[in-house]
One Martini backbone bead per residue (centre of mass of N, CA, C, O) as a GRO file, in nm:
protein
  179
    1UNK     BB    1  -2.211   0.590   1.606
    2UNK     BB    2  -2.011   0.351   1.540
    3UNK     BB    3  -1.787   0.274   1.331
    4UNK     BB    4  -1.690   0.075   1.110
    5UNK     BB    5  -1.422  -0.074   0.999
    6UNK     BB    6  -1.445   0.028   0.703
    7UNK     BB    7  -1.477   0.331   0.796
    8UNK     BB    8  -1.204   0.349   0.937
    9UNK     BB    9  -1.021   0.260   0.695
   10UNK     BB   10  -1.243   0.401   0.468
   11UNK     BB   11  -1.359   0.717   0.483
   12UNK     BB   12  -1.365   0.758   0.139
   13UNK     BB   13  -1.311   0.497   0.052
   14UNK     BB   14  -1.210   0.309  -0.186
   15UNK     BB   15  -1.012   0.267  -0.428
   16UNK     BB   16  -1.057   0.340  -0.790
   17UNK     BB   17  -0.961   0.167  -1.037
   18UNK     BB   18  -0.818   0.253  -1.355
   19UNK     BB   19  -0.711   0.279  -1.681
   20UNK     BB   20  -0.846   0.574  -1.730
   21UNK     BB   21  -0.759   0.920  -1.734
   22UNK     BB   22  -0.835   1.227  -1.726
   23UNK     BB   23  -0.721   1.547  -1.746
   24UNK     BB   24  -0.907   1.644  -1.514
   25UNK     BB   25  -0.837   1.430  -1.299
   26UNK     BB   26  -0.535   1.496  -1.294
   27UNK     BB   27  -0.554   1.800  -1.211
   28UNK     BB   28  -0.712   1.750  -0.952
   29UNK     BB   29  -0.493   1.575  -0.821
   30UNK     BB   30  -0.271   1.792  -0.823
   31UNK     BB   31  -0.435   1.988  -0.639
   32UNK     BB   32  -0.457   1.801  -0.395
   33UNK     BB   33  -0.143   1.784  -0.351
   34UNK     BB   34  -0.087   2.076  -0.320
   35UNK     BB   35  -0.295   2.118  -0.056
   36UNK     BB   36  -0.237   1.907   0.158
   37UNK     BB   37  -0.022   2.034   0.352
   38UNK     BB   38  -0.218   2.259   0.459
   39UNK     BB   39  -0.438   2.069   0.568
   40UNK     BB   40  -0.260   1.898   0.753
   41UNK     BB   41  -0.159   2.137   0.933
   42UNK     BB   42  -0.437   2.224   1.033
   43UNK     BB   43  -0.503   1.952   1.184
   44UNK     BB   44  -0.237   1.932   1.355
   45UNK     BB   45  -0.288   2.193   1.522
   46UNK     BB   46  -0.516   2.024   1.700
   47UNK     BB   47  -0.304   1.842   1.807
   48UNK     BB   48  -0.189   1.671   2.060
   49UNK     BB   49   0.036   1.471   2.208
   50UNK     BB   50  -0.183   1.248   2.261
   51UNK     BB   51  -0.274   1.225   1.976
   52UNK     BB   52  -0.007   1.146   1.843
   53UNK     BB   53  -0.012   0.879   2.049
   54UNK     BB   54  -0.264   0.792   1.889
   55UNK     BB   55  -0.483   0.611   1.747
   56UNK     BB   56  -0.697   0.670   1.469
   57UNK     BB   57  -0.773   0.365   1.516
   58UNK     BB   58  -0.852   0.062   1.577
   59UNK     BB   59  -0.548  -0.091   1.516
   60UNK     BB   60  -0.382   0.147   1.454
   61UNK     BB   61  -0.193   0.390   1.406
   62UNK     BB   62  -0.036   0.643   1.499
   63UNK     BB   63  -0.039   0.956   1.404
   64UNK     BB   64   0.273   0.983   1.378
   65UNK     BB   65   0.306   0.731   1.198
   66UNK     BB   66   0.128   0.842   0.969
   67UNK     BB   67   0.308   1.078   0.892
   68UNK     BB   68   0.559   0.912   0.826
   69UNK     BB   69   0.422   0.748   0.605
   70UNK     BB   70   0.360   0.977   0.415
   71UNK     BB   71   0.642   1.058   0.360
   72UNK     BB   72   0.747   0.794   0.255
   73UNK     BB   73   0.538   0.737   0.038
   74UNK     BB   74   0.565   1.013  -0.131
   75UNK     BB   75   0.865   0.989  -0.181
   76UNK     BB   76   0.858   0.737  -0.344
   77UNK     BB   77   0.659   0.831  -0.559
   78UNK     BB   78   0.823   1.060  -0.672
   79UNK     BB   79   1.057   0.878  -0.766
   80UNK     BB   80   0.890   0.697  -0.951
   81UNK     BB   81   0.811   0.922  -1.148
   82UNK     BB   82   1.090   0.994  -1.240
   83UNK     BB   83   1.161   0.721  -1.356
   84UNK     BB   84   0.923   0.704  -1.558
   85UNK     BB   85   1.019   0.953  -1.718
   86UNK     BB   86   1.346   0.882  -1.755
   87UNK     BB   87   1.258   0.597  -1.822
   88UNK     BB   88   1.193   0.270  -1.949
   89UNK     BB   89   0.998   0.105  -1.776
   90UNK     BB   90   1.058   0.076  -1.471
   91UNK     BB   91   1.163  -0.102  -1.199
   92UNK     BB   92   1.071  -0.069  -0.895
   93UNK     BB   93   1.109  -0.019  -0.568
   94UNK     BB   94   1.035  -0.168  -0.285
   95UNK     BB   95   0.842  -0.145   0.016
   96UNK     BB   96   0.777  -0.182   0.368
   97UNK     BB   97   0.553  -0.001   0.515
   98UNK     BB   98   0.514  -0.140   0.793
   99UNK     BB   99   0.805  -0.125   0.875
  100UNK     BB  100   0.851   0.175   0.843
  101UNK     BB  101   0.614   0.240   1.065
  102UNK     BB  102   0.715   0.015   1.302
  103UNK     BB  103   1.063  -0.004   1.302
  104UNK     BB  104   1.175   0.264   1.248
  105UNK     BB  105   1.328   0.458   1.479
  106UNK     BB  106   1.213   0.758   1.390
  107UNK     BB  107   0.893   0.664   1.384
  108UNK     BB  108   0.869   0.623   1.708
  109UNK     BB  109   0.842   0.922   1.705
  110UNK     BB  110   0.636   1.198   1.775
  111UNK     BB  111   0.818   1.361   1.592
  112UNK     BB  112   0.688   1.543   1.291
  113UNK     BB  113   0.845   1.773   1.165
  114UNK     BB  114   1.017   1.642   0.943
  115UNK     BB  115   0.779   1.506   0.791
  116UNK     BB  116   0.632   1.764   0.726
  117UNK     BB  117   0.858   1.884   0.559
  118UNK     BB  118   0.869   1.659   0.351
  119UNK     BB  119   0.585   1.694   0.249
  120UNK     BB  120   0.608   1.976   0.150
  121UNK     BB  121   0.855   1.944  -0.047
  122UNK     BB  122   0.749   1.710  -0.214
  123UNK     BB  123   0.481   1.841  -0.311
  124UNK     BB  124   0.617   2.068  -0.455
  125UNK     BB  125   0.792   1.895  -0.655
  126UNK     BB  126   0.562   1.717  -0.769
  127UNK     BB  127   0.375   1.938  -0.880
  128UNK     BB  128   0.584   2.075  -1.057
  129UNK     BB  129   0.640   1.830  -1.227
  130UNK     BB  130   0.348   1.784  -1.335
  131UNK     BB  131   0.304   2.079  -1.456
  132UNK     BB  132   0.551   2.017  -1.683
  133UNK     BB  133   0.398   1.817  -1.825
  134UNK     BB  134   0.287   1.644  -2.075
  135UNK     BB  135   0.010   1.464  -2.164
  136UNK     BB  136   0.175   1.207  -2.257
  137UNK     BB  137   0.344   1.155  -1.994
  138UNK     BB  138   0.106   1.015  -1.833
  139UNK     BB  139   0.170   0.730  -1.985
  140UNK     BB  140   0.394   0.669  -1.828
  141UNK     BB  141   0.578   0.394  -1.674
  142UNK     BB  142   0.576   0.143  -1.424
  143UNK     BB  143   0.704  -0.138  -1.232
  144UNK     BB  144   0.571  -0.354  -0.996
  145UNK     BB  145   0.712  -0.626  -0.853
  146UNK     BB  146   0.460  -0.740  -0.679
  147UNK     BB  147   0.227  -0.664  -0.909
  148UNK     BB  148   0.305  -0.689  -1.211
  149UNK     BB  149   0.252  -0.377  -1.291
  150UNK     BB  150   0.143  -0.107  -1.460
  151UNK     BB  151   0.205   0.243  -1.394
  152UNK     BB  152   0.070   0.542  -1.453
  153UNK     BB  153   0.101   0.873  -1.392
  154UNK     BB  154  -0.213   0.905  -1.380
  155UNK     BB  155  -0.263   0.698  -1.159
  156UNK     BB  156  -0.068   0.795  -0.944
  157UNK     BB  157  -0.190   1.079  -0.898
  158UNK     BB  158  -0.472   0.963  -0.820
  159UNK     BB  159  -0.391   0.781  -0.588
  160UNK     BB  160  -0.248   0.998  -0.410
  161UNK     BB  161  -0.478   1.175  -0.363
  162UNK     BB  162  -0.642   0.961  -0.217
  163UNK     BB  163  -0.429   0.904   0.006
  164UNK     BB  164  -0.430   1.183   0.130
  165UNK     BB  165  -0.741   1.192   0.199
  166UNK     BB  166  -0.748   0.933   0.360
  167UNK     BB  167  -0.549   1.034   0.597
  168UNK     BB  168  -0.685   1.284   0.668
  169UNK     BB  169  -0.953   1.154   0.754
  170UNK     BB  170  -0.850   0.995   0.985
  171UNK     BB  171  -0.778   1.251   1.163
  172UNK     BB  172  -1.048   1.387   1.156
  173UNK     BB  173  -1.213   1.158   1.278
  174UNK     BB  174  -1.063   1.146   1.542
  175UNK     BB  175  -1.126   1.437   1.631
  176UNK     BB  176  -1.426   1.418   1.629
  177UNK     BB  177  -1.462   1.163   1.820
  178UNK     BB  178  -1.305   1.310   2.077
  179UNK     BB  179  -1.512   1.571   2.105
   0.00000   0.00000   0.00000
């Protein structure tokens, strides 16, 4: 049976925002982020050139664009986390992820090697950063200019753990359905 559009878009379900996250949820999210590059590399090792040039779902980005998006998104988030830690409730810079994934010239390439390396490096630095924070540090926030909302580091780490799993599931589902 063909998945519904909702299942294609949100294979692990939509992100469930919360106001407070437990220390256990935060630690679990950090572990997800730590393991993500290995899991992503394992799935990508199964992808052919044709797979990388194929949309992971109807109407979706090519798998190569998705990898470039993950690198850009997680790199931005890592920097936003550092700003939140080092500054007093900074307003972070927004970026138009759709433009970055569809119009930036280097992401139109199927060559994902540099983006995979970025993901590996950013996730190492990001999880090292989180591991060294004190529990109270996860309450530090930044302001998102378009959403005019404060995002705590605990929410950010939990959201990006979801984001990593969400996009990994896109690729896994694509590979399973094509088999």
